[in-house]
N, C-alpha and C positions, 0 to 999 in steps of 0.2 A: 504494500500500500504506500503510495507516494502522496506527499502533501505539497500543494503549490505554495511557494514562498510569497508572502504578501509584499507587494512593491512598496518601497519607502516613499512617502510623499515628497515631492520636489518643489522647488521654487516656482516652476511653471504651474503646478497644481494650485499653489497659493494665489498666483496671479489670476488664474482662471476664476477661482471662487470669489476673489475680491473684486474682479472686474477692472483690473488695472494691468499695466504692462509689467513684464518681468523686470525691466530696469527700475521701475518704481519700487517694486518689492525689494530689489537689491539695495537701493538707496535707503529704504526704510530700515533694513536690517543692519546697515552700516552707519547709523547715526541720524538718519531721518532728514538729511539735507535736501532741500527742494521737494519735500513731500508735504502735501496739504494735510490738515488735521483730519478731514473726512477720509482721505485715502489711507492714512495711518490707521484709523479706526477700522476701516474695512479689511486692511491687511491683518491687523491683530485678530479680528474675528475669524478670518480665513485660516490663520495659523492654528487657532484652537479647533476649528472644525475639521481640518485635514490631518491634524496631528503632526504637522511639519516640525522637525527638530533641526536647529541650526547646526551645520557642520563646522566645528571650530577650525579644522585644518583648512577648509576652503575659505573661511573668513580670513584666516591669517595670510593666505596667499593674496587675497583681494586687498587687504589693508597694509601689506608689507610689514606686519607685526607678528612676532613669534609668541607674544603673551608670556614671555619668560624673562627673568632678570638674573644675572650672575652676582652672587655674593662672593667676593674675592678676598680671602684672608691671606695676607702676605706673611705667614708664619708656618713653621713645621706642623705636621698633623698632631703631634702630642700636645702642642699648645692649645689646640681647640678644646681638648678635654681637660686640661689642667686649669686654664684661666676661665672662671665663670663669666667674665664680662663678654667673651666672645659668644657664648651660648645665649646670653640675654639679648645681645644685639641680633643674632641670627633669628631667635624666636620672635622678637619684636618686628623685624623687617618681614619675616615670613607671614606673620599675621596681617600686617598692614597691606602687603601685596595681595594676600588671599582675599582680602576685602574688595580688591579691585580685579579679582579673577585672574591673577598673574602668578605664575609658578616661580619659585626660587631654585636656582641651581647653585649648590655649594661647591666652590672651587678653592683649592689651596695653591698658593704661589710662594711657598717658603724656600724654594731652591731655584737657581737659574733655569734648570730644566723644566720645573713645574711652571715657572713664570712664562717661559717661551710657549709651552703647550697651552696654557690658559689664554695667553695673548692671541695665539692663532685661532683658537676656538671662538673667542669673543669677537674678534675683528672680522671673522668670516660671516657674521650676521646671524648667528644662531640665537642671539638674545637681543632684546631691545635696549638694554643698558646694563650698567654695572655699578655695584656698591663696593667701594674699596675700604677695607678695614686693616689697620696696622701697616700702612704704607711707610716704607723707609726711604730716606733721602738717597738718591743715587740709583734707585730702581728705575729702569726704563719703561716700566709698565704704563705709567700715566701718559708718557709721550707717545707710546705705541697706540694706545686707545684713542687719544686725541687726534692723532694723525689720520685715523679712520673715521673720525666724527662719531665715535661711540659716546652716547650720553653717560656721564660719569658723575657720581657723588661720592666724596670721601668722608670717612668718619675721622674727625680730627683735622686740624689745619694741615693741608698738604704743603709741606715746606718747599718753597720755590715755585709753587703753582697757585698761590692764593688768589691771583687775579684771573686765572683762566680755568680753574676747576671749582665746581660747586662743592661746598662742604658744610658739615654740621659738627660743632665741637662744643664740649663743655669749656667753661672759662677756667682753663687749667692754671693760668698764672694767678688769677684772683683767688682761686681755691688754695693754692700754696701760700699766698699772702695771709689768708685767713688763718690757716693752721699754724704757721710759724709765728704770727702775731699772737695767737692764743698761747703758744708755748712760752713766749717772752713774758706775757702777762701773768703766767703762773710762776714766774721767778727763775726759769731755767736760763742758764748763761752760756753753757757750752753745748750748743745745739748743732748736731750734725745732720746730714741728709744722705739718703741713698737715692740716686736719681734713676729715672728710666733710661733706656737707650738714647743717646744724644743724637741719633739720626732719625728720631721721631719727634713730633710736635709736643707730645706729652712730656717726654724727657726734657726737652729744651725749655718749655714754658713753665713747668713746675720748678725747675732749677732757677729760672729767672725770678719767680715769685719768692723763692727762698732768699735770693740775693736782694730783692726789693726791700725786705725787712731787715736783713742783717748786714747788708753791704757785701763787699768782697771779703768775706770772713776767712779764717784760717783754712787753707786748702786741704789740710789734713782732716778737716771735718766733712769733706765731700768725697763720697765713694760712688762709682758708677755701677748700676745694676742692669738687669736684663728682663725685668718683669716676670721672673720665675722665682719660685720659693727657694730653690737652691742658690740662685744668684743673690737673693736677699740675704741669706745666711752668710755667704762668702763675703759680701760687702760689709755686713755688720762685724764680722771677725776682723776685717781690714781696718775698720774704724776704731775698734777697741785696741788694735795693735798700734795704730798711729796716734790716736788721741784717747788714751785710757781714762782721761777725766771727763769724757763726754757724759752729759747728764740728760740729754734728750735727743731723739732722732726723728726727723720727718722723712717718711719712706714714701716713694712716689707711686706705690700700689699696695693694696691690701695683701696680695699674694706674696710680694717681697717682704712685707711687714711680718707675715707669719713666719717666714724664714729668719728674719731678724730676731723675733721673740725666741725661737728655738736656739739661736746662737747665743743669746744673752743667758738663757737658762744653763747652757753648757758651760758658760764662763762664770757661773755663780752670781750673776747680776739679777737683782730683783726688779720687777716692773710693776708699778712705776717708782718704787722707793729709791732705787739706785739710778735707773735710766727710764725716762718716759718714752713711749713709742706711739707715733701717730702715722696713720696710713692715708690712702687716697682711693676712693671708688665707692665705699660702703657696699661691697659685694657681700654675698652670704658668708664669706670667710671671716669678715670683720666680727660679726657677733659670735662666731664659733671659736675665735681665738681665746687663749688663756693668758692673761685676762682679756676680756672683750675689748675690741680695738676702737679707740677714738680715731675718727677718719673724716674725710671729705666726701660727701655724697655727690656723685654726678648722675644726672637724670637719664639713665640709659634707655628707659622705655620711650621717653620723649625724643631722645636722639634718634632712635630707630624710626619713629613715626615721621619725624622731620626729614630724615634721609629719603624715605620713600616719597614723601610729598614733593621734595625738590626733584627727584629723579623722574617722577611722572610728568612734572612740568617740563623738564628738559626733553623728554620723549615727545611731548606735544609741541616742541619747537620754541619754548620760551628760553630766556637768557639765564646764564649762571647766577647763582645767589649764594649767600653764606648766612648761616644761623649760628650764633654763639649763645649758649644757654648757661644760666647761673648755677653755681654750686652752693652747698651749704655744709656747715660743720656739724658733725654728729659726735656728741660727747659720751664716752664710755670709760671704763676703769683703767685703761692703759696709759692715760695722760691727763 
């Protein structure tokens, strides 16, 4: 026994039932430009009557849109799972894009080989735009995407590209000023800092905020970190070796601050009695530290939303823009 497969309703069927041309139906399905209100109503009724379902692949061919966006993380794969900020940004961007029926493609560009592969894929037109996260100075990725007119929004100030790339950033410099000013107000006098990588805007701007408050302080009080827990521990050990009288430390990320706390415990230093510790991010790590971490909260959820908003505007042909969002201090037991 055989069954005749029912033919799927087509755009021609919709046009026939609605009493309009196929071209009118096509325009109605792709934004409604030059379609009268009565024609649109007739087409809507015909779609319901025929059971016509829009073919998203056909629509993408007609509109030259893939309905997908690349989320490009310029870090090794293990950083995606270690640093909770990346997961929050990915979740927020995915949700905001899903609300616009757009798919997110997670891509990692932590090595030159990965970057070249991601660049080839994105510039080949497989996505409508790109969200760049943790971009480092000297990476050719931004130039490669711009050369092919790929709409791009960066998370954080894109060093050297502030005038030609859209971006969303927390006010890193002001956040650092808030925290170091707070430590000064608490009576700490030998305040060290563990910076982020100095080829990223977060590393540069949070160090600048530290210097805004303290001036060009003792260079022995500055250690460079890499936004990892192990890097924070190593930098804290270096600070203790070079400046054993340090009584407070501002750490440029909560993850590094967790490493610094571990290093202080191993050295027999009590927090905050001997050394106060303050972080940056207010990630889930901050409240889980022992003692819980005083830190600067950056609005990652809003950063994600704003990144998507700017990218959708760029995809629609609008100009680059920048959004800088305020931070706030969160006081806990570590300082």
